[in-house]
C-alpha positions in Angstrom: -22.2 -11.5 49.4 -23.4 -10.8 45.9 -23.5 -14.0 43.8 -22.0 -14.1 40.3 -23.1 -16.0 37.2 -21.0 -19.1 38.3 -22.5 -19.0 41.8 -19.2 -17.9 43.3 -18.6 -15.7 46.3 -16.8 -12.3 45.8 -13.7 -12.7 43.8 -12.0 -10.2 46.2 -12.8 -12.6 49.1 -11.5 -15.6 47.1 -8.2 -13.7 46.2 -7.8 -12.6 49.9 -8.3 -16.2 51.1 -5.9 -17.7 48.5 -3.2 -15.3 49.4 -3.7 -15.8 53.2 -3.6 -19.6 52.7 -0.5 -19.5 50.5 1.4 -17.3 52.9 -0.3 -18.7 56.1 -0.3 -15.1 57.2 -2.7 -12.3 57.0 0.1 -9.8 57.2 2.0 -11.2 54.2 -1.2 -11.6 52.3 -2.0 -8.0 52.9 1.4 -6.9 51.8 1.0 -8.8 48.5 -2.5 -7.4 47.9 -1.6 -3.9 49.0 -4.3 -3.7 51.6 -4.4 -3.8 55.4 -4.4 -7.1 57.4 -7.8 -6.1 58.7 -9.2 -5.9 55.2 -7.9 -9.4 54.4 -9.3 -10.7 57.7 -12.7 -9.2 56.9 -12.7 -10.8 53.4 -11.8 -14.2 54.8 -14.5 -14.0 57.5 -17.1 -13.1 54.9 -16.0 -16.1 52.8 -16.2 -18.4 55.8 -19.8 -17.1 56.5 -20.7 -17.7 52.9 -19.3 -21.3 52.9 -20.7 -22.0 56.3 -17.5 -23.6 57.6 -14.3 -22.3 59.2 -11.5 -22.3 56.7 -8.6 -21.4 59.1 -7.6 -22.3 62.6 -6.3 -19.1 63.9 -3.1 -19.6 66.0 -0.9 -17.0 67.7 0.7 -15.1 64.8 -0.1 -17.9 62.3 -2.9 -19.5 60.3 -3.6 -23.2 59.8 -6.0 -24.5 57.1 -8.9 -26.7 58.2 -9.6 -29.7 56.0 -12.4 -27.6 54.3 -10.0 -24.7 53.9 -7.4 -27.0 52.4 -9.9 -28.2 49.8 -10.9 -24.7 48.9 -7.3 -23.5 48.7 -6.2 -26.4 46.4 -9.1 -25.7 44.1 -8.4 -22.0 44.0 -4.7 -22.4 43.5 -5.3 -24.8 40.5 -7.8 -22.4 39.0 -5.8 -19.3 39.4 -2.7 -21.0 37.9 -4.7 -22.1 34.9 -6.2 -18.6 34.4 -2.8 -17.0 34.8 -1.2 -19.4 32.3 -4.0 -18.7 29.7 -3.7 -15.0 30.1 0.1 -15.1 29.6 -0.4 -17.4 26.6 -3.0 -15.0 25.0 -0.7 -12.0 25.7 2.1 -13.7 23.8 0.0 -14.4 20.7 1.6 -12.8 17.7 4.6 -11.8 19.8 8.0 -13.3 20.4 7.7 -16.2 22.8 8.7 -15.3 26.4 10.1 -17.3 29.3 10.6 -15.8 32.8 13.5 -16.7 35.1 14.0 -15.7 38.7 17.5 -15.4 40.1 19.4 -13.5 42.8 21.3 -10.4 41.7 24.6 -12.1 42.3 23.8 -15.1 40.1 22.3 -12.9 37.3 25.2 -10.4 37.3 28.2 -12.8 37.8 27.1 -16.1 36.2 24.1 -15.7 33.9 24.6 -12.4 32.1 28.1 -13.1 30.8 26.8 -16.3 29.1 23.4 -15.1 28.0 24.5 -13.7 24.7 25.1 -17.2 23.3 21.5 -18.1 24.2 20.1 -15.0 22.4 22.2 -15.8 19.3 20.9 -19.3 19.2 17.2 -18.6 20.1 16.3 -15.2 18.7 12.6 -16.2 18.9 12.6 -16.4 22.7 12.4 -13.4 24.9 13.7 -13.8 28.5 11.9 -11.9 31.3 14.3 -11.5 34.3 12.8 -11.5 37.9 15.8 -10.5 40.0 15.6 -10.4 43.8 17.8 -11.5 46.8 14.6 -12.4 48.7 13.6 -16.0 48.3 9.9 -15.2 48.9 9.7 -12.8 46.0 11.3 -15.3 43.7 8.7 -17.9 44.8 5.7 -15.9 43.4 3.5 -17.8 41.0 3.8 -17.2 37.3 7.6 -17.5 37.0 8.7 -20.3 34.7 12.1 -21.1 36.1 14.1 -20.3 39.2 17.8 -20.6 39.9 18.1 -21.6 43.6 20.9 -22.3 46.0 20.0 -25.1 48.4 19.6 -28.9 48.8 17.5 -29.5 45.7 14.2 -29.9 47.7 11.6 -27.2 47.5 7.8 -27.7 48.0 5.8 -28.1 44.8 8.9 -27.7 42.5 11.0 -30.0 40.4 14.7 -29.3 40.2 17.8 -30.2 38.2 21.3 -29.8 39.5 23.4 -27.1 37.8 26.6 -27.4 39.9 28.2 -27.6 43.3 30.7 -25.0 44.4 33.7 -24.3 46.6 34.0 -21.3 49.0 37.2 -19.3 49.4 38.2 -16.0 51.1 38.7 -13.1 48.6 39.8 -9.5 48.9 41.3 -6.8 46.6 44.9 -7.2 45.7 45.6 -3.8 47.4 44.0 -4.9 50.6 46.0 -8.1 50.7 49.2 -6.1 50.1 48.5 -4.0 53.1 47.3 -7.0 55.2 49.4 -10.0 54.4 47.7 -13.4 55.1 50.1 -16.2 55.8 47.4 -18.7 56.9 43.7 -19.1 57.7 44.3 -18.0 61.3 45.2 -14.5 60.1 41.8 -14.1 58.5 39.9 -13.9 61.8 41.8 -10.7 62.7 40.8 -8.8 59.5 37.6 -6.9 58.7 35.2 -9.6 57.4 32.4 -8.9 55.0 29.4 -11.2 55.4 26.0 -11.7 53.8 23.4 -12.5 56.4 19.7 -12.2 57.2 18.3 -12.7 53.6 19.1 -16.4 52.8 20.3 -18.4 55.8 21.6 -21.2 53.5 24.6 -19.0 52.8 27.8 -19.9 54.7 28.9 -17.3 57.3 32.4 -16.5 58.4 32.0 -18.3 61.7 31.1 -21.5 59.8 33.9 -21.1 57.3 36.6 -20.5 60.0 35.2 -23.4 62.1 35.5 -25.7 59.1 39.1 -24.7 58.7 39.9 -25.3 62.4 40.8 -21.6 63.0 41.1 -20.6 66.6 37.8 -19.1 68.0 38.0 -15.4 68.6 35.7 -12.4 68.4 35.3 -11.5 64.7 35.1 -8.0 63.2 32.2 -8.5 60.8 30.4 -6.1 58.5 27.0 -7.5 57.5 25.3 -7.0 54.2 21.9 -8.1 52.8 23.3 -8.2 49.2 26.1 -10.4 48.0 26.8 -8.1 45.1 27.3 -5.1 47.5 29.5 -7.3 49.8 31.7 -8.1 46.8 31.9 -4.5 45.8 33.1 -3.6 49.3 35.8 -6.3 49.0 36.9 -4.9 45.6 37.1 -1.4 47.2 39.5 -2.7 49.8 37.2 -2.7 52.7 37.7 -6.2 53.9 37.6 -9.9 53.1 34.5 -11.6 51.7 33.6 -15.2 51.2 33.7 -16.1 47.5 31.6 -18.8 45.9 34.1 -19.7 43.1 31.4 -20.1 40.4 30.5 -16.5 41.0 33.8 -14.8 41.8 36.1 -16.6 39.4 35.7 -13.9 36.7 36.5 -11.2 39.2 39.7 -13.0 40.2 40.6 -13.5 36.5 40.3 -9.7 36.0 42.4 -9.1 39.2 39.6 -7.2 40.9 39.8 -9.8 43.6 42.4 -12.3 44.8 42.2 -15.4 46.9 43.3 -14.3 50.4 44.7 -17.7 51.4 44.7 -21.3 50.3 41.8 -22.1 52.6 38.7 -23.3 50.9 35.7 -25.5 51.7 33.1 -27.4 49.7 29.9 -25.4 49.6 27.3 -27.2 51.8 24.6 -26.4 49.1 24.4 -26.4 45.4 22.9 -24.4 42.6 19.7 -25.8 40.9 17.3 -24.8 38.2 13.7 -25.4 39.3 10.2 -25.2 37.8 6.6 -25.8 39.1 5.8 -29.4 39.6 2.1 -29.1 38.9 2.4 -28.8 35.1 4.9 -29.6 32.3 7.1 -26.6 31.5 6.3 -24.8 28.2 8.7 -25.4 25.3 10.4 -22.0 25.9 11.1 -22.9 29.5 12.4 -26.3 28.5 14.8 -24.7 26.0 16.2 -22.3 28.6 16.3 -24.9 31.3 18.3 -27.4 29.1 20.6 -24.6 28.0 21.3 -23.6 31.6 22.2 -27.2 32.5 24.5 -27.5 29.4 26.2 -24.3 30.4 26.7 -25.5 33.9 28.3 -28.7 32.8 
């Protein structure tokens, strides 16, 4: 490998190793770096030869850091985060201060955006960069100041503050319910059910909801979506019954786009939190937005 001024191995090799260590996967590292897994593997092997020590234990379809690999990864992670923060800070010089926030599409559309005008009015010097995705791994990428997450409040290397708990109900369009009267929770299991599955397994499924209500077990007619927003749009179009987290669907109920299908409801097993990286203190802009989110939630 060609040595640089700071006596470092190839920066490409360091970047490939850091991504592979962070994901614990050559395939996911390759997808992030837009190269092949073979290219990542070659860079990692070259770095191991340069260091003179194995950095990974290669398991079946997985990677595990050796003690030496863990030391190199922690050093790289800290250095990359500091360089990234400095570059963002330099880029903002002379410009409005920016803060980035990662949310799901449903949270952004149904909860955050209707309230955000008040923030812009009060803080015209702060620009918000929205990172919106329904895939948790994409929201976990480095460089995002804040995240809104649904879970138990415990995420590796992140601090969290509770926004709110929730309750889950069954919702459908008023027209659908007029055509398919529901007298009790037992009637729900016979209807077309719209479910969000496969993206975030912390979300409650219809089977879990009906079991919590003591509904008789039967084969369910379930249409599955990987987007909660699309599932709610299908419900508004009269295509079936969806589970509604009240914090998100309450405005749709108020506008009569959806209606509660029955009196059945359960407490959501998880809550909504705002989180930020634990390794460093949030910047002032992030603190302002974080505190505003908490105040809005309460």
